[in-house]
Structures are given as structure tokens and as C-alpha cells.
C-alpha positions as CSV (number, residue, x, y, z in Angstrom):
1,M,-2.7,43.7,-11.5
2,E,0.6,45.2,-12.5
3,P,1.3,47.3,-15.6
4,R,3.4,45.3,-18.1
5,S,6.1,48.0,-18.3
6,N,6.7,47.6,-14.5
7,T,6.8,43.8,-14.3
8,T,10.6,43.5,-14.3
9,N,10.9,46.2,-11.6
10,V,8.8,44.2,-9.2
11,G,10.3,40.8,-10.1
12,L,7.7,39.3,-12.3
13,R,8.3,37.3,-15.5
14,R,6.0,35.9,-18.1
15,V,4.5,32.5,-17.8
16,V,6.5,29.8,-19.4
17,T,5.8,28.5,-22.9
18,K,5.0,24.9,-23.7
19,R,8.5,24.6,-25.2
20,E,9.9,25.6,-21.8
21,V,7.7,23.0,-20.1
22,E,9.3,20.4,-22.3
23,E,12.7,21.7,-21.3
24,V,11.7,21.3,-17.6
25,F,10.8,17.6,-18.2
26,D,14.1,17.1,-20.1
27,V,16.0,18.5,-17.1
28,L,14.1,16.2,-14.7
29,K,14.6,13.1,-16.9
30,D,18.3,13.9,-17.5
31,T,20.9,11.9,-15.7
32,K,23.1,14.9,-14.8
33,I,22.7,15.6,-11.1
34,T,24.9,18.2,-9.3
35,L,26.3,16.9,-6.1
36,Y,28.1,18.8,-3.4
37,D,30.2,17.5,-0.5
38,D,29.5,20.6,1.6
39,W,26.0,21.4,2.9
40,K,26.6,25.1,3.0
41,G,27.9,25.2,-0.6
42,R,25.0,23.1,-1.8
43,F,22.4,25.2,0.0
44,Q,23.9,28.5,-1.3
45,E,24.1,27.2,-4.9
46,N,20.5,25.9,-4.7
47,S,19.3,29.2,-3.2
48,D,21.0,31.1,-6.0
49,K,19.2,29.0,-8.6
50,M,15.9,29.4,-6.9
51,R,16.3,33.2,-6.9
52,T,16.9,33.3,-10.7
53,G,13.2,32.8,-11.3
54,S,14.1,30.4,-14.2
55,I,11.8,27.3,-14.0
56,T,14.6,25.1,-15.5
57,E,16.9,26.2,-12.7
58,V,14.2,25.4,-10.2
59,A,13.8,22.0,-11.8
60,R,17.5,21.4,-11.3
61,V,17.2,22.2,-7.6
62,F,14.2,19.9,-7.4
63,K,16.0,17.1,-9.1
64,S,19.2,17.3,-7.0
65,L,17.3,17.6,-3.7
66,S,15.0,14.7,-4.7
67,H,18.1,12.6,-5.4
68,L,19.7,13.6,-2.1
69,A,16.5,12.9,-0.2
70,L,16.7,9.3,-1.3
71,Q,20.2,9.0,0.2
72,K,19.6,10.8,3.5
73,N,17.2,12.9,5.5
74,L,17.2,16.5,4.3
75,S,17.7,19.3,6.8
76,Y,14.6,21.4,7.5
77,R,15.7,24.2,5.2
78,E,16.5,21.9,2.3
79,R,13.2,20.1,2.8
80,R,11.4,23.4,2.6
81,M,13.4,24.3,-0.5
82,L,12.5,21.0,-2.1
83,D,8.8,21.5,-1.3
84,K,8.9,25.1,-2.7
85,A,10.7,24.0,-5.9
86,K,8.0,21.3,-6.5
87,Y,5.2,23.8,-5.8
88,L,6.6,26.3,-8.3
89,I,7.1,23.7,-11.0
90,V,3.7,22.0,-10.5
91,S,1.7,25.2,-10.3
92,E,3.2,26.8,-13.3
93,I,3.0,23.7,-15.5
94,A,-0.6,23.1,-14.4
95,E,-1.5,26.6,-15.5
96,V,0.3,26.4,-18.8
97,E,-1.0,22.9,-19.7
98,R,-4.4,23.5,-18.1
99,L,-4.2,20.3,-16.2
100,P,-5.2,19.4,-12.6
101,V,-2.4,19.9,-10.1
102,D,-2.4,16.3,-9.0
103,Q,-2.0,15.1,-12.6
104,V,1.0,17.4,-13.1
105,E,2.5,16.4,-9.8
106,A,2.4,12.7,-10.8
107,K,3.9,13.5,-14.1
108,I,6.8,15.4,-12.5
109,D,7.4,12.7,-9.9
110,R,7.6,10.1,-12.7
111,A,10.0,12.2,-14.7
112,V,12.4,12.8,-11.8
113,A,12.2,9.2,-10.7
114,R,13.2,8.1,-14.2
115,G,16.2,10.4,-14.2
116,I,17.3,9.3,-10.8
117,K,16.8,5.6,-11.6
118,Q,19.1,6.0,-14.7
119,V,21.8,7.5,-12.4
120,R,21.5,4.6,-9.9
121,D,21.6,2.0,-12.7
122,R,25.0,3.2,-14.0
């Protein structure tokens, strides 16, 4: 337990709202995917997004790495980042929506697959 007045000092934020959960799914379904030519630049940008603590930024990382994973094998570090991004999204949405983790995971996988499919169909 941490006093509310001290939450920002220790790096905690409030749990996302249902509206923010909808934004996450909008990001996952969106056809905009950030692509980088340089592995180092991509990893640095994704690391910066993960550190923001914003679930929508984490969703952007998850979507771009999911798209990249369909094109080639991810490095060990990027695979870990993809797994962590998915874990963060799934666990928080499951808590907010009070749904089982496996159900939320399937919902997220469908959303990101839809967004990636639309990009490929262009």
C-alpha cells in the first residue's frame, strides 16, 4: 500500500478508465504502424514509449512489434518487449473490465490482427 500523495514519486499511476480501454482497442485496430529501418532506433523509440507508462503508448509498441514479428524473427530483446507490452495491456484491461485474462488476450489478439490485416490489404 502506498499513500496516494506519494504515488507519482514512486512511479505509480491510476488504473485506466473504460474510455481509455476503448482508446487502446482503437490504437490496436488502427492501420497506422510506425516502421523503422534501423533496429537501434526502433528499439530506443519503443523503450521510450514503454517507459511513459501510458497504456496507449504500450499498445502502439505491441502493435508495431506484432506487425514486425509477422515479417521476420524478432531479436531476443524485442521479443521480451513484445511479451511485456502484451502482459501490461492484458493485465490492466482484465482488471478494469473484470474479465478473465485469456478472454482479454483473445480480444486483443483479434484487434491487432484486424489492424495488421488492413495494412496488408492496402
